[in-house]
C-alpha positions as a Markdown table, in Angstrom:
| # | Residue | x | y | z |
|---|---|---|---|---|
| 1 | Unk | 9.0 | 94.4 | -114.4 |
| 2 | Unk | 11.6 | 95.9 | -112.2 |
| 3 | Unk | 12.4 | 94.3 | -108.8 |
| 4 | Unk | 13.4 | 96.5 | -105.8 |
| 5 | Unk | 15.8 | 94.8 | -103.5 |
| 6 | Unk | 16.6 | 96.2 | -100.0 |
| 7 | Unk | 19.9 | 95.1 | -98.6 |
| 8 | Unk | 20.8 | 95.9 | -94.9 |
| 9 | Unk | 24.0 | 98.0 | -94.5 |
| 10 | Unk | 26.9 | 96.3 | -92.9 |
| 11 | Unk | 27.5 | 92.8 | -92.1 |
| 12 | Unk | 27.1 | 93.0 | -88.4 |
| 13 | Unk | 24.2 | 92.1 | -86.2 |
| 14 | Unk | 20.9 | 93.9 | -86.1 |
| 15 | Unk | 19.7 | 92.9 | -89.5 |
| 16 | Unk | 16.8 | 90.5 | -89.8 |
| 17 | Unk | 13.9 | 89.3 | -91.9 |
| 18 | Unk | 11.3 | 92.0 | -92.3 |
| 19 | Unk | 8.5 | 89.6 | -93.1 |
| 20 | Unk | 5.4 | 89.3 | -90.9 |
| 21 | Unk | 5.7 | 86.5 | -88.3 |
| 22 | Unk | 2.9 | 84.6 | -86.6 |
| 23 | Unk | -0.9 | 84.6 | -87.2 |
| 24 | Unk | -3.4 | 87.4 | -87.2 |
| 25 | Unk | -3.5 | 89.5 | -83.9 |
| 26 | Unk | -0.2 | 88.0 | -82.7 |
| 27 | Unk | 2.3 | 90.7 | -81.5 |
| 28 | Unk | 5.7 | 90.9 | -83.2 |
| 29 | Unk | 8.9 | 90.7 | -81.2 |
| 30 | Unk | 12.6 | 90.2 | -81.6 |
| 31 | Unk | 13.1 | 86.4 | -81.4 |
| 32 | Unk | 16.9 | 86.0 | -81.2 |
| 33 | Unk | 17.5 | 88.4 | -84.1 |
| 34 | Unk | 14.5 | 87.4 | -86.1 |
| 35 | Unk | 11.0 | 88.7 | -86.2 |
| 36 | Unk | 8.9 | 86.4 | -84.1 |
| 37 | Unk | 5.3 | 86.0 | -82.8 |
| 38 | Unk | 3.4 | 83.9 | -80.3 |
| 39 | Unk | -0.2 | 82.9 | -79.8 |
| 40 | Unk | 0.4 | 83.6 | -76.1 |
| 41 | Unk | 0.8 | 87.4 | -76.8 |
| 42 | Unk | -2.0 | 88.9 | -78.9 |
| 43 | Unk | -3.8 | 92.3 | -79.6 |
| 44 | Unk | -7.4 | 92.5 | -80.7 |
| 45 | Unk | -7.7 | 95.9 | -82.2 |
| 46 | Unk | -11.5 | 95.6 | -82.6 |
| 47 | Unk | -12.2 | 94.7 | -79.0 |
| 48 | Unk | -9.2 | 96.7 | -77.7 |
| 49 | Unk | -8.0 | 93.7 | -75.8 |
| 50 | Unk | -4.5 | 92.5 | -75.0 |
| 51 | Unk | -4.2 | 88.8 | -74.5 |
| 52 | Unk | -1.3 | 87.4 | -72.4 |
| 53 | Unk | -0.9 | 83.7 | -71.5 |
| 54 | Unk | 1.7 | 83.6 | -68.7 |
| 55 | Unk | 3.2 | 86.1 | -66.3 |
| 56 | Unk | 3.7 | 89.9 | -66.7 |
| 57 | Unk | 6.8 | 91.1 | -64.8 |
| 58 | Unk | 7.0 | 94.8 | -64.1 |
| 59 | Unk | 10.5 | 96.0 | -63.2 |
| 60 | Unk | 12.1 | 99.3 | -64.0 |
| 61 | Unk | 15.5 | 98.1 | -62.8 |
| 62 | Unk | 15.6 | 100.7 | -60.0 |
| 63 | Unk | 13.9 | 101.9 | -56.9 |
| 64 | Unk | 11.0 | 103.6 | -58.6 |
| 65 | Unk | 7.5 | 102.3 | -58.3 |
| 66 | Unk | 6.0 | 100.5 | -61.3 |
| 67 | Unk | 2.3 | 101.2 | -61.9 |
| 68 | Unk | -0.5 | 99.7 | -64.0 |
| 69 | Unk | -2.9 | 102.5 | -64.6 |
| 70 | Unk | -6.1 | 103.0 | -66.5 |
| 71 | Unk | -5.9 | 105.9 | -68.9 |
| 72 | Unk | -9.5 | 107.0 | -68.0 |
| 73 | Unk | -9.7 | 106.2 | -64.2 |
| 74 | Unk | -13.3 | 107.4 | -63.9 |
| 75 | Unk | -14.5 | 104.5 | -66.0 |
| 76 | Unk | -14.9 | 100.9 | -64.6 |
| 77 | Unk | -12.0 | 98.6 | -65.2 |
| 78 | Unk | -11.7 | 95.0 | -64.1 |
| 79 | Unk | -8.6 | 92.9 | -63.5 |
| 80 | Unk | -9.5 | 89.3 | -63.3 |
| 81 | Unk | -7.5 | 86.5 | -61.7 |
| 82 | Unk | -9.1 | 83.2 | -62.7 |
| 83 | Unk | -6.5 | 81.2 | -60.7 |
| 84 | Unk | -7.9 | 80.9 | -57.2 |
| 85 | Unk | -4.3 | 80.9 | -55.8 |
| 86 | Unk | -3.5 | 84.3 | -57.3 |
| 87 | Unk | -2.7 | 87.1 | -54.9 |
| 88 | Unk | -2.9 | 90.9 | -55.3 |
| 89 | Unk | -1.1 | 92.8 | -52.5 |
| 90 | Unk | -1.6 | 96.5 | -52.1 |
| 91 | Unk | 0.6 | 97.9 | -49.3 |
| 92 | Unk | 0.1 | 101.3 | -47.7 |
| 93 | Unk | 1.0 | 102.9 | -44.4 |
| 94 | Unk | 3.4 | 101.7 | -41.8 |
| 95 | Unk | 4.0 | 98.2 | -40.6 |
| 96 | Unk | 0.9 | 96.8 | -38.8 |
| 97 | Unk | -1.5 | 99.6 | -39.9 |
| 98 | Unk | -4.9 | 98.7 | -41.3 |
| 99 | Unk | -5.5 | 100.0 | -44.8 |
| 100 | Unk | -8.6 | 101.8 | -46.1 |
| 101 | Unk | -9.9 | 103.6 | -49.2 |
| 102 | Unk | -8.8 | 107.3 | -48.9 |
| 103 | Unk | -10.5 | 109.1 | -51.7 |
| 104 | Unk | -9.8 | 106.3 | -54.2 |
| 105 | Unk | -6.2 | 105.7 | -52.9 |
| 106 | Unk | -4.9 | 103.0 | -50.6 |
| 107 | Unk | -3.9 | 104.5 | -47.2 |
| 108 | Unk | -2.8 | 103.3 | -43.8 |
| 109 | Unk | -5.0 | 103.9 | -40.8 |
| 110 | Unk | -2.6 | 105.5 | -38.2 |
| 111 | Unk | -5.0 | 105.1 | -35.3 |
| 112 | Unk | -5.5 | 101.3 | -35.8 |
| 113 | Unk | -3.0 | 98.6 | -36.3 |
| 114 | Unk | -2.4 | 94.9 | -35.8 |
| 115 | Unk | 0.6 | 94.1 | -33.5 |
| 116 | Unk | 3.3 | 91.6 | -34.1 |
| 117 | Unk | 1.6 | 89.1 | -31.7 |
| 118 | Unk | -1.8 | 89.5 | -33.4 |
| 119 | Unk | -3.4 | 92.0 | -31.1 |
| 120 | Unk | -5.6 | 94.8 | -32.6 |
| 121 | Unk | -4.9 | 98.3 | -31.2 |
| 122 | Unk | -7.4 | 101.0 | -31.9 |
| 123 | Unk | -6.8 | 104.6 | -30.8 |
| 124 | Unk | -9.7 | 106.8 | -31.9 |
| 125 | Unk | -11.0 | 109.9 | -30.3 |
| 126 | Unk | -14.7 | 110.4 | -29.8 |
| 127 | Unk | -16.6 | 113.4 | -31.0 |
| 128 | Unk | -20.1 | 114.8 | -30.5 |
| 129 | Unk | -22.6 | 112.3 | -31.8 |
| 130 | Unk | -19.8 | 110.2 | -33.2 |
| 131 | Unk | -18.7 | 107.2 | -31.2 |
| 132 | Unk | -15.2 | 105.9 | -32.1 |
| 133 | Unk | -16.5 | 102.4 | -32.8 |
| 134 | Unk | -20.1 | 101.6 | -33.8 |
| 135 | Unk | -22.1 | 98.4 | -34.3 |
| 136 | Unk | -25.1 | 99.7 | -36.2 |
| 137 | Unk | -26.5 | 96.6 | -37.8 |
| 138 | Unk | -29.8 | 95.1 | -36.8 |
| 139 | Unk | -29.8 | 92.7 | -33.8 |
| 140 | Unk | -30.8 | 89.1 | -34.6 |
| 141 | Unk | -33.9 | 87.7 | -32.9 |
| 142 | Unk | -36.2 | 84.8 | -33.3 |
| 143 | Unk | -33.8 | 81.9 | -33.6 |
| 144 | Unk | -33.1 | 79.2 | -31.1 |
| 145 | Unk | -31.3 | 79.7 | -27.8 |
| 146 | Unk | -28.2 | 78.3 | -29.6 |
| 147 | Unk | -28.5 | 80.4 | -32.9 |
| 148 | Unk | -29.6 | 83.8 | -31.5 |
| 149 | Unk | -26.1 | 85.0 | -30.9 |
| 150 | Unk | -25.4 | 88.4 | -29.2 |
| 151 | Unk | -24.6 | 91.4 | -31.4 |
| 152 | Unk | -21.1 | 91.4 | -29.8 |
| 153 | Unk | -19.9 | 88.1 | -28.5 |
| 154 | Unk | -16.7 | 87.5 | -26.4 |
| 155 | Unk | -16.1 | 83.8 | -26.4 |
| 156 | Unk | -12.8 | 81.8 | -26.5 |
| 157 | Unk | -12.1 | 79.4 | -29.3 |
| 158 | Unk | -13.4 | 75.9 | -28.6 |
| 159 | Unk | -16.2 | 77.2 | -26.3 |
| 160 | Unk | -19.8 | 77.0 | -27.4 |
| 161 | Unk | -22.8 | 78.9 | -26.0 |
| 162 | Unk | -26.4 | 77.6 | -26.4 |
| 163 | Unk | -28.5 | 79.5 | -23.8 |
| 164 | Unk | -29.0 | 83.0 | -25.3 |
| 165 | Unk | -32.3 | 84.8 | -25.3 |
| 166 | Unk | -34.3 | 84.3 | -28.4 |
| 167 | Unk | -35.4 | 87.9 | -28.1 |
| 168 | Unk | -31.8 | 89.0 | -28.8 |
| 169 | Unk | -28.7 | 90.0 | -26.7 |
| 170 | Unk | -26.5 | 93.1 | -27.1 |
| 171 | Unk | -23.3 | 92.0 | -25.3 |
| 172 | Unk | -22.5 | 88.4 | -24.5 |
| 173 | Unk | -19.6 | 87.0 | -22.6 |
| 174 | Unk | -19.1 | 83.2 | -22.4 |
| 175 | Unk | -16.0 | 81.8 | -20.6 |
| 176 | Unk | -14.7 | 78.3 | -20.9 |
| 177 | Unk | -15.5 | 75.7 | -18.3 |
| 178 | Unk | -13.1 | 76.1 | -15.3 |
| 179 | Unk | -12.5 | 79.8 | -15.8 |
| 180 | Unk | -12.2 | 81.4 | -12.3 |
| 181 | Unk | -11.7 | 85.1 | -13.0 |
| 182 | Unk | -14.0 | 88.0 | -13.7 |
| 183 | Unk | -16.3 | 88.0 | -16.7 |
| 184 | Unk | -16.7 | 91.8 | -16.4 |
| 185 | Unk | -14.6 | 94.2 | -14.3 |
| 186 | Unk | -15.2 | 98.0 | -14.6 |
| 187 | Unk | -12.6 | 100.1 | -12.9 |
| 188 | Unk | -11.9 | 103.7 | -12.2 |
| 189 | Unk | -8.2 | 104.5 | -12.2 |
| 190 | Unk | -7.3 | 101.0 | -11.3 |
| 191 | Unk | -10.0 | 100.5 | -8.6 |
| 192 | Unk | -12.7 | 97.9 | -9.4 |
| 193 | Unk | -16.1 | 99.5 | -9.2 |
| 194 | Unk | -18.3 | 96.9 | -10.7 |
| 195 | Unk | -17.4 | 93.2 | -11.3 |
| 196 | Unk | -19.2 | 90.1 | -12.3 |
| 197 | Unk | -17.2 | 87.0 | -11.3 |
| 198 | Unk | -17.4 | 83.5 | -12.7 |
| 199 | Unk | -18.2 | 82.0 | -9.3 |
| 200 | Unk | -20.0 | 83.7 | -6.5 |
| 201 | Unk | -20.3 | 81.0 | -3.9 |
| 202 | Unk | -16.8 | 81.1 | -2.4 |
| 203 | Unk | -15.2 | 83.3 | 0.2 |
| 204 | Unk | -12.9 | 84.9 | -2.3 |
| 205 | Unk | -15.3 | 85.6 | -5.2 |
| 206 | Unk | -18.5 | 87.4 | -5.9 |
| 207 | Unk | -21.2 | 86.8 | -8.4 |
| 208 | Unk | -21.8 | 90.5 | -8.7 |
| 209 | Unk | -19.8 | 93.1 | -6.6 |
| 210 | Unk | -20.5 | 96.8 | -6.5 |
| 211 | Unk | -18.1 | 98.9 | -4.5 |
| 212 | Unk | -19.2 | 102.1 | -2.8 |
| 213 | Unk | -17.3 | 105.0 | -1.3 |
| 214 | Unk | -16.2 | 108.4 | -2.2 |
| 215 | Unk | -15.3 | 107.4 | -5.7 |
| 216 | Unk | -19.0 | 106.5 | -6.3 |
| 217 | Unk | -20.6 | 109.4 | -4.5 |
| 218 | Unk | -24.0 | 110.4 | -5.9 |
| 219 | Unk | -26.7 | 112.9 | -4.9 |
| 220 | Unk | -28.5 | 110.0 | -3.4 |
| 221 | Unk | -25.5 | 108.7 | -1.4 |
| 222 | Unk | -25.9 | 105.1 | -2.6 |
| 223 | Unk | -23.7 | 102.7 | -4.6 |
| 224 | Unk | -26.7 | 101.0 | -6.1 |
| 225 | Unk | -30.2 | 102.2 | -6.9 |
| 226 | Unk | -32.9 | 99.8 | -8.1 |
| 227 | Unk | -36.4 | 100.5 | -9.3 |
| 228 | Unk | -39.1 | 98.0 | -9.8 |
| 229 | Unk | -41.5 | 98.0 | -12.7 |
| 230 | Unk | -45.2 | 97.3 | -12.1 |
| 231 | Unk | -45.6 | 94.2 | -10.0 |
| 232 | Unk | -42.0 | 93.0 | -10.6 |
| 233 | Unk | -39.5 | 93.4 | -7.7 |
| 234 | Unk | -36.6 | 95.8 | -8.0 |
| 235 | Unk | -34.3 | 93.1 | -6.6 |
| 236 | Unk | -34.9 | 89.4 | -6.4 |
| 237 | Unk | -32.4 | 87.2 | -4.6 |
| 238 | Unk | -32.9 | 83.5 | -5.4 |
| 239 | Unk | -30.9 | 80.4 | -4.5 |
| 240 | Unk | -30.0 | 78.1 | -1.7 |
| 241 | Unk | -29.1 | 79.6 | 1.6 |
| 242 | Unk | -25.4 | 79.4 | 2.5 |
| 243 | Unk | -24.1 | 76.6 | 4.7 |
| 244 | Unk | -21.5 | 76.5 | 7.4 |
| 245 | Unk | -22.4 | 79.8 | 9.0 |
| 246 | Unk | -23.8 | 80.5 | 12.5 |
| 247 | Unk | -26.9 | 81.8 | 10.8 |
| 248 | Unk | -27.5 | 81.4 | 7.1 |
| 249 | Unk | -28.3 | 84.5 | 5.2 |
| 250 | Unk | -28.9 | 85.8 | 1.7 |
| 251 | Unk | -28.2 | 89.5 | 2.4 |
| 252 | Unk | -25.7 | 91.2 | 4.6 |
| 253 | Unk | -23.9 | 94.4 | 5.3 |
| 254 | Unk | -20.3 | 95.1 | 6.3 |
| 255 | Unk | -18.4 | 98.2 | 7.4 |
| 256 | Unk | -15.8 | 97.6 | 4.7 |
| 257 | Unk | -15.3 | 95.2 | 1.8 |
| 258 | Unk | -14.1 | 91.8 | 3.1 |
| 259 | Unk | -13.5 | 88.3 | 1.9 |
| 260 | Unk | -13.3 | 86.7 | 5.3 |
| 261 | Unk | -15.8 | 84.6 | 7.3 |
| 262 | Unk | -19.4 | 85.2 | 7.7 |
| 263 | Unk | -18.8 | 86.4 | 11.3 |
| 264 | Unk | -17.0 | 89.5 | 9.9 |
| 265 | Unk | -20.2 | 90.8 | 8.5 |
| 266 | Unk | -22.0 | 93.4 | 10.6 |
| 267 | Unk | -25.7 | 92.8 | 9.9 |
| 268 | Unk | -27.5 | 90.1 | 8.0 |
| 269 | Unk | -31.0 | 89.3 | 6.9 |
| 270 | Unk | -31.9 | 85.6 | 6.9 |
| 271 | Unk | -35.0 | 83.5 | 6.4 |
| 272 | Unk | -35.7 | 81.1 | 9.3 |
| 273 | Unk | -36.9 | 77.5 | 8.9 |
| 274 | Unk | -40.5 | 78.6 | 9.5 |
| 275 | Unk | -40.2 | 81.4 | 6.8 |
| 276 | Unk | -39.6 | 84.0 | 9.5 |
| 277 | Unk | -37.4 | 87.0 | 8.7 |
| 278 | Unk | -34.4 | 87.1 | 11.1 |
| 279 | Unk | -32.0 | 89.9 | 11.8 |
| 280 | Unk | -28.5 | 88.7 | 12.9 |
| 281 | Unk | -25.3 | 90.4 | 14.0 |
| 282 | Unk | -23.3 | 88.0 | 11.9 |
| 283 | Unk | -21.4 | 86.6 | 14.9 |
| 284 | Unk | -23.8 | 84.9 | 17.3 |
| 285 | Unk | -26.8 | 84.6 | 15.0 |
| 286 | Unk | -28.9 | 87.0 | 17.1 |
| 287 | Unk | -29.7 | 90.6 | 16.2 |
| 288 | Unk | -32.0 | 93.5 | 17.0 |
| 289 | Unk | -34.0 | 96.1 | 15.2 |
| 290 | Unk | -34.0 | 99.6 | 16.5 |
| 291 | Unk | -36.7 | 102.1 | 15.7 |
| 292 | Unk | -36.0 | 105.7 | 16.7 |
| 293 | Unk | -38.9 | 107.1 | 18.8 |
| 294 | Unk | -40.8 | 110.2 | 17.5 |
| 295 | Unk | -43.5 | 112.4 | 19.0 |
| 296 | Unk | -47.1 | 111.3 | 18.7 |
| 297 | Unk | -47.7 | 114.4 | 16.5 |
| 298 | Unk | -45.0 | 113.2 | 14.1 |
| 299 | Unk | -46.7 | 109.9 | 13.3 |
| 300 | Unk | -48.0 | 109.7 | 9.7 |
| 301 | Unk | -51.6 | 108.9 | 9.2 |
| 302 | Unk | -52.4 | 105.3 | 10.2 |
| 303 | Unk | -54.5 | 104.7 | 7.1 |
| 304 | Unk | -51.6 | 105.9 | 4.9 |
| 305 | Unk | -49.0 | 103.5 | 6.3 |
| 306 | Unk | -51.5 | 100.7 | 6.5 |
| 307 | Unk | -52.3 | 97.9 | 9.1 |
| 308 | Unk | -49.3 | 96.2 | 10.6 |
| 309 | Unk | -47.0 | 99.1 | 10.6 |
| 310 | Unk | -45.0 | 99.6 | 13.8 |
| 311 | Unk | -43.2 | 102.5 | 15.4 |
| 312 | Unk | -42.2 | 104.1 | 18.7 |
| 313 | Unk | -43.4 | 107.3 | 20.4 |
| 314 | Unk | -41.5 | 109.1 | 23.2 |
| 315 | Unk | -44.2 | 111.4 | 24.7 |
| 316 | Unk | -47.3 | 109.1 | 25.3 |
| 317 | Unk | -49.5 | 110.1 | 28.4 |
| 318 | Unk | -50.5 | 106.4 | 28.8 |
| 319 | Unk | -49.1 | 102.9 | 28.5 |
| 320 | Unk | -52.4 | 101.2 | 28.2 |
| 321 | Unk | -52.4 | 98.4 | 25.6 |
| 322 | Unk | -54.5 | 99.1 | 22.5 |
| 323 | Unk | -55.3 | 102.6 | 23.6 |
| 324 | Unk | -54.8 | 105.5 | 21.2 |
| 325 | Unk | -51.6 | 107.3 | 22.0 |
| 326 | Unk | -51.9 | 110.9 | 23.2 |
| 327 | Unk | -48.9 | 113.2 | 23.1 |
| 328 | Unk | -47.6 | 115.4 | 25.8 |
| 329 | Unk | -46.5 | 112.8 | 28.3 |
| 330 | Unk | -43.2 | 111.1 | 29.2 |
| 331 | Unk | -43.8 | 107.5 | 28.2 |
| 332 | Unk | -41.8 | 105.8 | 25.5 |
| 333 | Unk | -44.1 | 103.0 | 24.1 |
| 334 | Unk | -44.4 | 100.9 | 20.9 |
| 335 | Unk | -47.3 | 101.7 | 18.6 |
| 336 | Unk | -48.9 | 100.0 | 15.7 |
| 337 | Unk | -51.4 | 100.8 | 13.0 |
| 338 | Unk | -54.7 | 98.9 | 12.6 |
| 339 | Unk | -55.2 | 100.5 | 9.3 |
| 340 | Unk | -57.4 | 103.3 | 10.7 |
| 341 | Unk | -55.7 | 104.4 | 14.0 |
| 342 | Unk | -52.4 | 104.2 | 15.9 |
| 343 | Unk | -52.7 | 102.1 | 19.0 |
| 344 | Unk | -50.3 | 101.4 | 21.9 |
| 345 | Unk | -48.8 | 97.9 | 21.9 |
């Protein structure tokens, strides 16, 4: 039998043992000039699986980006990190921009970013039938007053809220104890139009304040319009009467917004001790009600306005108490409805 012997040329480096190193599936590598293998680096040709125990360092030695890519990207591929401390960082966009999936690629959202101090800035333009920000999930109902949280809750850290409606709440604002500012302040070009304060029982704060004026002009000429439903009142004012005023009141008018004393208000409605409605001038506690006189012919039907309705006429022919007013005269007299007729008195 003849034996074939292969001898490397030259006596320098580069030569080595050509025998197979390691165990089955272990990948061969140059181990200090010799053919080496390791159980930490394997290839299973049947399962098409590369096994690596340790780190994989990708570095091309330059400024180019190193990429791990699936040959067939349309098929599902999974990269698993069993170590809970492992981190995968995908960076896209400019500093502070939020990232999103852009047709399968990582991209930076130019209209939304997180600032250096932690603030979130969103600059999105609205479009027809497309609000810039939407909360479209179902509202939670049916829990307790502590667990039925609002769909959107504004609440500082360390503050808890336990008095929500179990039927659900859309927007909830809960300030910390001692907060003295506004819970809500809606403005037009820097002018407060609607505000809900944290304390409405002081001379410098309001529970709810609605400002009128040219900026709030409407076809109906009012800053606030309220409509009742069924037997429910359109507006219910409840609470203790104010103290320290010449005449306590729950409702008043003023010629201009003011935070001064009660005496600066022009007209006020108050409830007397005997449950009598009082009209005051805000200064001395006394007030008057003026009814503009009309012609007898201009009075509405007594049955329509109902018993107890009062008015004034300017052309009565008589001043006799409880007599029906007749027009065409020169007497200005008060009149009232008994539910059927208008009578003088």
